[in-house]
C-alpha positions as CSV (number, residue, x, y, z in Angstrom):
1,X,0.0,0.0,0.0
2,X,1.0,3.6,-0.7
3,X,-0.2,6.8,0.8
4,X,-0.9,9.7,-1.6
5,X,-1.4,13.3,-0.6
6,X,-2.2,16.4,-2.7
7,X,0.6,18.8,-3.1
8,X,-1.3,22.1,-3.1
9,X,1.7,24.1,-4.3
10,X,2.1,22.1,-7.5
11,X,-0.3,24.4,-9.4
12,X,-1.8,27.8,-8.9
13,X,-5.2,29.5,-9.8
14,X,-6.5,33.0,-10.2
15,X,-9.6,34.3,-8.5
16,X,-11.0,37.7,-9.8
17,X,-13.9,39.7,-8.5
18,X,-14.8,42.4,-11.0
19,X,-17.3,44.7,-9.4
20,X,-19.2,47.8,-10.5
21,X,-16.4,50.1,-9.4
22,X,-13.5,47.8,-8.3
23,X,-11.4,44.9,-9.4
24,X,-9.7,42.5,-7.0
25,X,-7.5,39.6,-8.1
26,X,-5.7,37.0,-6.0
27,X,-3.3,34.2,-6.9
28,X,-3.7,31.1,-4.7
29,X,-2.4,27.5,-4.5
30,X,-4.7,24.6,-4.7
31,X,-5.5,24.8,-0.9
32,X,-6.7,28.4,-1.4
33,X,-3.7,29.9,0.4
34,X,-3.2,33.4,-1.0
35,X,0.2,34.0,-2.7
36,X,-0.3,37.5,-4.2
37,X,-3.0,40.0,-4.8
38,X,-3.9,43.2,-6.7
39,X,-6.7,45.7,-6.3
40,X,-7.7,48.5,-8.7
41,X,-10.5,51.1,-8.7
42,X,-12.2,50.9,-12.1
43,X,-15.6,51.1,-13.6
44,X,-17.2,47.9,-15.2
45,X,-18.9,50.2,-17.7
46,X,-15.5,51.0,-19.2
47,X,-16.1,47.9,-21.3
48,X,-14.7,44.3,-21.5
49,X,-11.6,45.1,-23.5
50,X,-10.4,47.7,-20.9
51,X,-11.4,45.7,-17.8
52,X,-10.2,42.3,-19.0
53,X,-7.1,43.9,-20.4
54,X,-6.2,45.1,-16.9
55,X,-7.1,41.6,-15.6
56,X,-4.7,39.9,-18.0
57,X,-1.9,42.3,-17.1
58,X,-2.6,41.8,-13.4
59,X,-2.4,38.0,-13.7
60,X,1.0,38.3,-15.3
61,X,2.2,40.6,-12.6
62,X,1.0,38.3,-9.8
63,X,2.7,35.3,-11.4
64,X,6.0,37.1,-11.5
65,X,5.6,38.4,-7.9
66,X,5.0,34.8,-6.7
67,X,7.8,33.5,-8.9
68,X,5.4,31.1,-10.7
69,X,5.4,30.5,-14.4
70,X,2.3,30.6,-16.6
71,X,2.7,26.8,-17.1
72,X,1.8,26.4,-13.4
73,X,-1.4,28.3,-13.8
74,X,-4.3,25.7,-13.8
75,X,-7.5,27.8,-14.0
76,X,-9.0,31.2,-13.7
77,X,-12.2,32.1,-11.9
78,X,-14.0,35.4,-12.6
79,X,-17.0,37.0,-10.9
80,X,-19.0,39.7,-12.7
81,X,-21.8,42.0,-11.4
82,X,-24.5,40.8,-13.6
83,X,-26.3,37.7,-15.0
84,X,-23.9,35.1,-16.6
85,X,-24.5,32.1,-18.7
86,X,-22.2,29.8,-16.7
87,X,-21.7,27.2,-19.4
88,X,-20.2,29.8,-21.9
89,X,-19.0,32.4,-19.4
90,X,-20.9,35.2,-21.3
91,X,-22.8,37.9,-19.5
92,X,-26.5,38.1,-20.6
93,X,-28.2,41.5,-20.7
94,X,-26.3,42.8,-17.6
95,X,-28.0,46.1,-16.6
96,X,-24.9,48.0,-15.4
97,X,-22.4,46.6,-17.9
98,X,-22.8,48.3,-21.3
99,X,-20.9,46.6,-24.0
100,X,-20.7,43.3,-22.1
101,X,-23.8,41.6,-23.4
102,X,-22.8,38.1,-24.7
103,X,-19.2,39.1,-24.8
104,X,-16.8,36.1,-24.9
105,X,-15.0,36.7,-21.6
106,X,-13.2,33.3,-21.5
107,X,-12.1,33.8,-25.1
108,X,-10.4,37.1,-24.5
109,X,-8.6,35.9,-21.4
110,X,-7.5,32.7,-23.1
111,X,-5.6,34.6,-25.7
112,X,-3.0,35.3,-23.0
113,X,-3.5,32.2,-20.8
114,X,-4.6,28.9,-22.3
115,X,-6.3,27.5,-19.2
116,X,-9.9,26.9,-18.3
117,X,-11.7,30.3,-17.5
118,X,-14.8,30.0,-15.4
119,X,-17.2,32.9,-15.1
120,X,-20.2,33.4,-12.7
121,X,-22.2,36.3,-11.2
122,X,-20.8,38.0,-8.2
123,X,-23.4,36.7,-5.7
124,X,-22.7,33.1,-6.5
125,X,-19.0,33.5,-6.0
126,X,-19.7,35.3,-2.7
127,X,-21.7,32.4,-1.5
128,X,-18.8,30.0,-2.4
129,X,-16.3,32.2,-0.6
130,X,-18.4,32.6,2.5
131,X,-19.1,28.8,2.6
132,X,-15.6,27.6,2.1
133,X,-14.0,30.1,4.5
134,X,-16.5,30.3,7.3
135,X,-19.2,27.5,7.0
136,X,-17.3,24.5,5.6
137,X,-19.5,22.0,7.3
138,X,-22.8,23.6,6.2
139,X,-24.6,21.9,3.3
140,X,-27.5,24.4,2.9
141,X,-26.7,28.1,2.9
142,X,-28.0,31.3,1.3
143,X,-25.9,34.4,0.8
144,X,-27.9,37.6,0.3
145,X,-26.1,40.5,-1.2
146,X,-27.7,43.8,-0.4
147,X,-26.3,46.7,-2.3
148,X,-27.4,48.7,-5.4
149,X,-29.2,45.5,-6.3
150,X,-30.3,42.5,-4.2
151,X,-29.5,38.9,-5.1
152,X,-28.9,35.5,-3.5
153,X,-26.4,32.8,-3.9
154,X,-28.0,29.4,-3.1
155,X,-26.0,26.4,-1.8
156,X,-28.2,23.3,-1.5
157,X,-26.9,19.9,-0.7
158,X,-23.4,21.3,-0.8
159,X,-23.9,22.3,-4.5
160,X,-24.2,25.8,-5.9
161,X,-27.7,26.1,-7.6
162,X,-27.5,28.3,-10.7
163,X,-30.8,27.3,-12.3
164,X,-31.6,26.4,-15.9
165,X,-30.4,29.8,-17.3
166,X,-28.2,30.9,-14.5
167,X,-30.7,33.3,-12.9
168,X,-31.5,31.4,-9.7
169,X,-31.4,33.7,-6.7
170,X,-32.5,37.0,-8.4
171,X,-34.5,38.2,-5.3
172,X,-34.3,41.9,-6.3
173,X,-37.1,41.5,-8.8
174,X,-39.6,39.6,-6.7
175,X,-42.7,41.6,-5.9
176,X,-43.1,42.6,-2.2
177,X,-46.4,43.3,-0.4
178,X,-45.4,47.0,0.2
179,X,-44.3,47.5,-3.4
180,X,-47.5,48.8,-4.9
181,X,-46.8,50.5,-8.2
182,X,-43.3,51.8,-7.4
183,X,-41.4,51.4,-10.8
184,X,-38.3,49.3,-11.0
185,X,-35.4,49.5,-13.5
186,X,-36.4,46.0,-14.8
187,X,-39.7,47.5,-16.2
188,X,-42.0,45.9,-13.5
189,X,-43.4,47.6,-10.4
190,X,-43.2,46.8,-6.7
191,X,-39.9,44.9,-6.9
192,X,-37.8,44.4,-3.8
193,X,-34.9,46.3,-5.3
194,X,-37.1,49.3,-5.9
195,X,-37.8,49.5,-2.1
196,X,-34.7,48.1,-0.5
197,X,-31.8,48.6,-2.9
198,X,-29.2,51.3,-2.2
199,X,-30.6,54.1,-4.4
200,X,-34.1,53.4,-3.1
201,X,-33.0,53.8,0.5
202,X,-31.2,57.1,-0.2
203,X,-34.3,58.4,-1.9
204,X,-36.6,57.2,0.9
205,X,-34.4,59.0,3.5
206,X,-34.3,62.2,1.4
207,X,-38.1,62.1,1.3
208,X,-38.2,61.9,5.1
209,X,-35.6,64.6,5.8
210,X,-35.4,66.8,2.8
211,X,-31.8,65.7,2.4
212,X,-29.8,65.3,-0.8
213,X,-28.1,61.9,-0.4
214,X,-26.9,60.4,-3.7
215,X,-25.7,57.0,-2.5
216,X,-26.4,54.3,0.0
217,X,-23.1,55.1,1.8
218,X,-24.7,58.3,3.1
219,X,-27.5,56.2,4.6
220,X,-25.0,53.8,6.2
221,X,-23.0,56.7,7.7
222,X,-26.1,58.2,9.2
223,X,-27.2,54.8,10.6
224,X,-23.8,54.5,12.3
225,X,-24.1,58.0,13.7
226,X,-27.4,57.0,15.3
227,X,-29.7,59.0,13.1
228,X,-33.3,57.9,13.9
229,X,-34.7,58.5,10.4
230,X,-31.8,56.5,8.8
231,X,-32.3,53.7,11.3
232,X,-36.0,53.6,10.5
233,X,-35.3,53.4,6.7
234,X,-32.7,50.6,7.1
235,X,-34.9,48.7,9.5
236,X,-37.8,48.8,7.0
237,X,-35.5,47.7,4.2
238,X,-34.7,44.6,6.4
239,X,-38.4,43.9,6.8
240,X,-39.0,44.1,3.1
241,X,-36.1,41.8,2.4
242,X,-37.4,39.5,5.2
243,X,-40.8,39.3,3.3
244,X,-39.1,37.7,0.3
245,X,-36.6,35.7,2.3
246,X,-39.3,34.1,4.5
247,X,-40.6,32.4,1.3
248,X,-37.1,31.3,0.4
249,X,-36.6,29.8,3.9
250,X,-39.8,27.8,3.6
251,X,-38.9,26.7,0.0
252,X,-35.2,25.9,0.3
253,X,-34.8,25.4,4.1
254,X,-31.2,26.6,4.6
255,X,-29.5,26.3,7.9
256,X,-27.6,29.6,7.5
257,X,-28.5,32.8,5.8
258,X,-25.5,35.2,5.4
259,X,-26.2,38.9,4.8
260,X,-23.4,40.7,2.8
261,X,-23.0,43.5,0.3
262,X,-22.3,47.2,1.0
263,X,-25.6,47.7,2.9
264,X,-24.7,45.0,5.4
265,X,-22.4,47.6,6.8
266,X,-25.5,49.1,8.5
267,X,-25.1,46.2,10.9
268,X,-27.7,44.9,13.3
269,X,-30.4,47.3,12.3
270,X,-30.7,45.7,8.8
271,X,-30.4,42.2,10.3
272,X,-33.0,42.9,13.0
273,X,-35.6,43.9,10.3
274,X,-34.8,40.7,8.4
275,X,-35.0,38.4,11.4
276,X,-38.2,40.1,12.6
277,X,-40.1,39.0,9.5
278,X,-38.4,35.8,8.7
279,X,-38.9,34.3,12.1
280,X,-42.5,35.4,12.1
281,X,-43.5,34.4,8.6
282,X,-41.5,31.2,8.0
283,X,-42.6,27.7,9.2
284,X,-41.4,27.0,12.8
285,X,-39.6,23.8,11.7
286,X,-37.7,25.8,9.0
287,X,-36.5,28.4,11.6
288,X,-35.9,26.1,14.5
289,X,-32.1,26.0,13.9
290,X,-31.9,28.8,11.3
291,X,-29.1,31.3,11.8
292,X,-29.2,34.7,10.1
293,X,-25.8,36.3,10.3
294,X,-23.6,39.0,8.8
295,X,-20.9,38.1,6.3
296,X,-17.5,37.4,7.9
297,X,-15.5,37.5,4.6
298,X,-16.8,40.9,3.8
299,X,-15.2,42.5,0.7
300,X,-13.1,39.4,0.1
301,X,-16.0,37.0,-0.2
302,X,-16.2,37.3,-4.0
303,X,-12.6,36.9,-4.8
304,X,-12.2,34.0,-2.4
305,X,-15.2,32.4,-4.1
306,X,-13.8,32.9,-7.5
307,X,-10.6,31.1,-6.4
308,X,-12.7,28.3,-4.9
309,X,-14.6,27.9,-8.2
310,X,-11.3,27.6,-10.1
311,X,-9.9,25.1,-7.6
312,X,-13.0,23.0,-7.7
313,X,-12.8,22.7,-11.4
314,X,-9.1,21.8,-11.3
315,X,-9.7,19.0,-8.7
316,X,-12.9,17.7,-10.2
317,X,-12.9,14.0,-11.3
318,X,-13.4,15.1,-14.9
319,X,-10.5,17.5,-15.0
320,X,-8.2,15.0,-13.2
321,X,-9.2,12.2,-15.7
322,X,-8.5,14.5,-18.6
323,X,-5.2,15.5,-17.3
324,X,-4.2,11.9,-16.6
325,X,-5.1,10.9,-20.2
326,X,-3.1,13.7,-21.7
327,X,0.0,13.1,-19.6
328,X,3.0,11.6,-21.4
């Protein structure tokens, strides 16, 4: 008999989180240990050639910093802030990504690095990052990103659930009881995002106070300073999210719900509103052991998840079988 063990340093992978206004890239070994990283402020609306051009250059820089060759790179995982057809890696009608619709993201990156390139939406990779880093023994988890938009990454039976067309978890465009005829950017009315997304909260607080907030960060700052109107607005946002999430808890029965995204910085006031409705409206059995918690990984959840996605591909039975067949 012989004992075999994985050598995690034998190959490396790239994880990239390309957000609306930022880009974060890490180089890790096959255990997920970070070897090098790069961060850049940039706008996703600059277009795929500009953003992915920076990414390709950053990958080369990280490999040199870690003294690794491109032949040691095994895969690249990328998260994008919009709907993605996971099988092809192409964004599909992404609302904040002009010029990206059906763009061949893997094809452009593979011109420089001939390795598998996996692409998914940002909420899915955040769910993977949070799961692997903080809830490794959990088989059923939901990650809720609350920011400009609202979405969910769903882990069920230890598997990421993307749905038939990759749109599973799009909570932001579910109609909520309080929504009425409030218009949403998707063309419908009464959507959760139109009530509880970042711009909606800034507008709601302006209506209460006569202020001139232009972003959700202003709302968060006021909540942290103890402003009663801001706390009222963020607490109601939590209740609205809870209305939709209560149905998800009954339907999917997760054991952990993680709240992340920029608005999670509002802390316990948002969580309290969510918990208030979920625990009241969901089935008692579904909430008996349910935990609703803030994200621990924070801003690193996405890039960590992108790395996990790449590592999972490299170590999958199919990839190992392919590699063994092609070995001399």
